N, C-alpha and C positions, 0 to 999 in steps of 0.2 A: 589367506581368506579367499573363498570362492566368490567370484563375481556373478551376480544374478541379473539377467536382462529383464527389464521391466517393460511390459507391453503397454506403452503409453497410448491412451485413448486418442489423442489428437493426431497421432501419426498412423493410426490403424486403418484408416480409410482415405481414399482419394476423394476428398470432399467435393471439388468441382465436378468430377465425374459422377459422384453420387447424386448431386443436384440435377445433373442432366438426365440421369436415369429415372429419378423419382422427383419430378419438379414440385417444389413447395409453392404456395400461393405468392404472387398472382400468376406465376409462370405456368402453373398447372392448366389453367383455362386456355392458355395460348398453345399448349403443346399436347399433352396426353388427352385432355378432354375435348380436343378438336380433331383427333385422328379419325380417318376413315375406318370403316369396319375392317377392311382388308389389312390396313396398317396395324390396327390394334391386334387383330388375330395373329399377325406375324410376330409382333412383340411378345404377346402372351405365349405363343408356342416356343419361341426361343428361350424364354425364361423357364417355362415348364420343362423342357427337355434338359436344361442345365440342372434343375432340381432333381429330375429323375436320375441323372447320372450320379449325382451325389448320394441320393437315397439308396441306390443299389449297393453302396459301400457300407451301409449301416445295418447291423444285424436285425433290428426291429422290422425294417422293410424287406430286406433280402429274404428272411425266413418266411414272412407272411406271403410274399409274392411267389416265392418258389413253391410253397405249399399249395398255392392256387394254380400252379402249372405255368406261371409266367417265367420267361427268361429275358435277360437283357437284350434289348432290341425289338421285343415284341410290341412295345408301346412306341409308336413312331410319331405321335403327335396328339393334340387335344382330341381328335376324333376317336382315339382309343381310350380316352379317360375312363369310360364306364367299365372297361375290362379290368381295372385295378380294384382289388377289394378295398372297401371303405373300412375305416376303423373308428372307434368311439373313445370317449374318456375312460371307459372301463378297460380298454386295451392298453391305454397309457398307464393306468394304475397297475395292471398286471406286469407291464414292462418294468416299472419301478420296483415292484415286489420281487421280481426274478433277478434283477440286476441293480440292487440298491447302491447309492441312494438316489441316483438320477435316472436310471433306466437305460435299456439298450438302444433307445431312440436318440439319446443325446450325450451319453457319457464320452463319446469320441472327442467332444470339444475340449475336455480337460487335458487331452494329450498335446494340445497345441500351445506351447509356452508363449507364443507371440500374440495370443488372442485375448483381449479384454472380455470379461464376462460379467453379467449381472443376473442375479437370481430373483425371480418373482414367482408367485404361486396363484393357483386357482382359488376360488372362494370356497374351499371344501367345508362341509358342515359337520362331518364326522371324521374322527381320526386326524392325521396330519394332512394339510392341504397338499395339492399336487404341484411339485416344483417344475419350473420351466426356465431353461437357460436362455439368455439373450446375448448375442454378439452385437457389436456396434451397428451393423446394418439392420438387423432385426429391430433393435431398439429405436433407431432414428427413423426408419420407415414408418413405424407405428406413430411416431410424433408427427411426421409429415402428413400422414393420413388425417390425423386429428386437426392439424393446422389448416388443411384444405376445408374441413368442415367448419371450423371457427370462422375462417375468412368468408365462406359462403353465407354464414349466419350473421355476419356484421362485425366481427372482431377486427380491430385495426391497431397499428403500432402505437405504443405509448398510452393505450387505454387500459384501464384496470380490469383484469379478469379474476373473479373471485371463485376459487375452486373449493367446494364444500365436500370434498372427498379426501380422505387421509392418505398421505404418502406412507404406505405400509407394504406388506408383502404382496398385496393385490396391486396391479400395475396401472389401473385407470387414472388415479390421481397423478402419478408420475408422468403418464402419457400426456395428460392435459398440460401439466407444467412444462414439460420438455417442448411440446408444440408451441406454447406461447413464448417461451424464453429463447429457444433455438431457431424456430422457423417462422415466427410471426412478428416478433418485436413487441408483443403486448406485455404489459406488466403483470406478472403472475403473483397472485396473493393466495397462498396455500393455507387457508384457515382450517382446513380439515372439516370433519363432520361435527355435528352438535355435541358429540362426546369429547371433542378436543377443544373447540371454541363454542361456547354456548350460543344458542340461536339468537338471544338478545344481543350479545356482543357482535355476532356476525352482521346483524342489521345496523348496529351502531357504527361499525367499521365501514360498511358499505355507504352509509350516509355521510360520514365525515371525510372519507377518502375518495369518494366518487366512483364506485364500482359501476361499470357500464355493461359488463357481461357476467353471467353466472354459469357455473358448471355444477349441476345438482340433479339428483334423482327426483322424479315427480312427487313422490311421497314426502320428501324433505321440504320441497317448496311449499307444500301445504302447511307443514309445521312452522316454517318461517312466516307464512302469511298469518297464521293464528297468533304467533308471538308478536308480530307487528301490531295486530289489532289490539292485543292486550296492553301493549306498551304505548299505544297512541301514535304509532309511526304509520304514516300514509305511504304505502308502497309506490303509488303513482306520483305523489307530490314531493315526497322527501328524498327519494332515491333517484339516481341518474341512470338507472337500468335501461338498456336499449334492446337487449335480447337475452334469451336463456337457452343454453345448450343442455338438453336433458335426455332421459331414457324413460319413455312413457309406458312401457309394457304393453299389455293387450288393451289397446284403446281404439278399436276399430270404429266405434261410433263417435269418437272424438270428445267424450264427456270430460275426461281428465284434462285434455288440452284446453278446452273452452273454459273450464273452471279456472285453470291457472292463468290463462291469458286475460280473462275478465278481472281476475284478482290483481295481477301484476301490471296489466295494461301494456304488455309488450309481447312480441311473438315468442312462442315456445317451440323449439325445434327438436324433433325426435331423431335419434341416432341408433345405430346398431353396431356392436363390436363384440369381439371375443378375446379372451385372455391370450391365446396363442397367435392369432392372426391379426389382431388390431381392429381398427375401426373400418369395417367392411363397407358400411353405408352411412350416408348422412343426408339430412334435408337441407335444401337451400331456401331462399326467400319465397319460392313458389309454394312450398309445403305440399308438394304433389308427388309423394313417393320419395324414396331414398336413393340418391346417386351412389352407384357402386364405384369403389376405388379399383377400377378394372385392371390397372397396370400392376397391382399388388396381389390380386386374388381372382381366381376363377370359381364360380359357384355353380352347383347343380341342385335341382330340387328332386328328391326321391320320395316315392310312395312309401310311407312308414311300414306298410305290411309286406309289400312285394319287392322293395328296393328298385323298382322300375323308375327310370329317369322321366320326369314329368315335364310338360311344356309350360310356356308362359301362362300365367293366370290360374294355374292349379296349385293347390296348397299341399306342401309336403315338407320333409326334413331338409334343412339346408346342409349341403355337403360342400366344404370349402377346400380348395387347394391353394396354398400360398405360393406366390411367384417370386417372393423376395427372401424367404427364410431358408438359410442353409444350416442354422444352428437353432433348433433342429429343423429339417425339412418337415413340412406339413402337407401331405398328399392324400386327398380324399378323406377328410375328417368329417364324420357325420356328427353334427352338433346337436341333433335331436330338437332343434328349434324349428317351429312351423312358420313358413314364409311363402310368399308368392313373388314371382319375378315378372318384369316387363322388358320388352325388347328395347334396344338402343334407339334413342330419339333425341332430337334437339329440344332442350328445356327452355322455358322463357327466361331463365337466368343466364343463358348463353352457352352452357356447356352441354356436350352430347355424350351420354352414357346410358347403359342399361340401368334400370331401377328395380327396387323391390319394395314390397309392402312393409308396414310396421310389423313388429313382433306379434305373432298370432297364437303363441302358446308353445308348450313343449310336449313332444310325444312321449318322453320318458317321465313326465309328471302326470301321466295319465292314470286314472283309476278305473278299473273294470268294475262296473256297477250295474247289476241287472242286465247283463249282456250288452251294455252300452259302454263305449269309450268316453269317459268323462274327463275333461281338462279343467281343473279348478279355476285357472285364470280366465276362463270364458265368462265367469260371473262378474268380471270387473265392469263391463259396460252397464250391466243391469244395476249394480250397487252404486257405482259412481254417478250414474245418470239420474239418481233420485236424491233430491235435496234434503229429504227427511233423514238420510243416513249421513254418516261422516265420510263415506266412501271406503271404509275399511271392512274387510271380511276375511274369514278363514274357513276353509273346507275341512271338516273333521270326519275321518273315516274310522269306524270301529266295529266291534262285534257285540251283538246282544244275544243273550241266552247261552245255553250250553248244549253240547252233544248234537243230536240230530235236530234239535230245536233252535240251534244257533243260526244267526243270519247277519250278513254285513249291512251296516247302516251308514248313511252319510247325512251330516247336518252342516249347513252353511251358517256360521255365526256372522251376524251382520250388526255393526254398531249403529244404534239409533241415536240421532243427534239429541233429541229430547225424549227420554224414556216415557212411554205411555201416552205420548202426545197424539198419536194417530193409529187407532186400531186397524185401519185398512192397510198399513204398511206390510204387515205379516203376509197377507194374502197376495199383495202386489209382488212382493219378493218371491214368494213361492211360485207364482205364475211366470214371472220373468226368468227366474233361474231354471225352471223346468224347460222353457223354450230354448235357453242357452245350452243346457246340458243334454237335452233330448230325453230326459227322464225326470220324474218327480223325486225330489229329495226334501229332507226336513230343513226348516229355517228357524233359527233361534235369534231373536233380537236381544242384543246385549248393550249395556251402557257405553257411551263414548269413552275411548281410551283403554278399554279392558283387553284388547287383543294384542297390544304392542309387545307384551312379553312373549307371545307365541310367534308373531310375524317378524319381529326384529325391527319394526318401524322406529326410525330415529337413530338406529345404530349404524354399523358398517355393513356394506354389501346390499344385496337384493332383498326385498321384502318377500317373506315366505307366505304362500297361500294354501299350503296343504299340511295338515297334521294327521299322520297315519298312526292310529293307535292299535292296529291289528297285531296279534301276536306274531 
């Protein structure tokens, strides 16, 4: 009988060295987040060049870079980063289609018999989701990133963290659990979404067992609040909640945050992450922009039209380079998420990092309408800022007429809290959304609860705000 060597996870990494390289809390504040600009740049450059060396051995990168005229050695440091062609999720899908099942960017990992691997996926909405392989370093660094955020937001050892995201092919729930269990000492309660554990039972468990922190999307927190009201549960009096770790989407005016904080009576912290690179940014108690996990990622902001690298304070596509991922390397990944950055500075929370804004929309969720670039999520502030609505909306794009008489039309469906209660709401929504979009579109008021089947509210993953009915 042939003996097979098992790649045991516990022996796959030098864990003390790992913790020194990527300090979890509270050591992060004393080390990485206290570095001088020069020391941080040197650390980033060392890690970047190591990832470049690895990437040149991988067909996905070698072929792309060679086609662009690059040769090994042309990129000598971070100052040359802009010379490297960026790639998008479409390029990863093409890689998988041309070299199934995992693509030319990561199939090499399967050839290493001593490497433990985990498979997670993107939240694909059509066809099969996009698979991504994780080795132990990629997996645990994402958890350390998350643990830093939870610590900054108030999580502490042996306190109960309720994770209302399901441990599935998507990795966000796994990330939260691993952070709490491996790197924070908090008690992880993986209730999953409302599809796994009903919203009423979620609240009952939180009340009986003393949940102090929640991990939840902003939309689901609203559902929990409505359920609590119907069940006679007082979120402020009956629960032990101290903080909420969330993802607020486009909330530049702060309407959603204020609504949730007023309802729950605790701070709600915004965060930003991506499937492949992890939690790139997180808010601290100051709630003044998101701290970047700078020892794990380098970010650039690109003009969506010209790909020119933009400076601090300018809005553009977030392009990220992972400093820790070897399986697979992630170098200049254009996420198409619109973001602004700020220079490194000492925060009132005591750590010194660069920061970036909250999520400002997606350039690839753009609709070209009457010569204007319209971003559906820009309507969020308008809709959620009006108490006459439920805060839910959906942008519907279609075509009216036939032949030469056909034209594209857009209608924003807005849920009215009490149908017919205020005839002025229609006009106010039309004017507010026109200002947000830069062009006038139709507005249709619909009864509360009717959009969930299209937006996915209450289910798994991100809520959808665009329904494209064009042929």
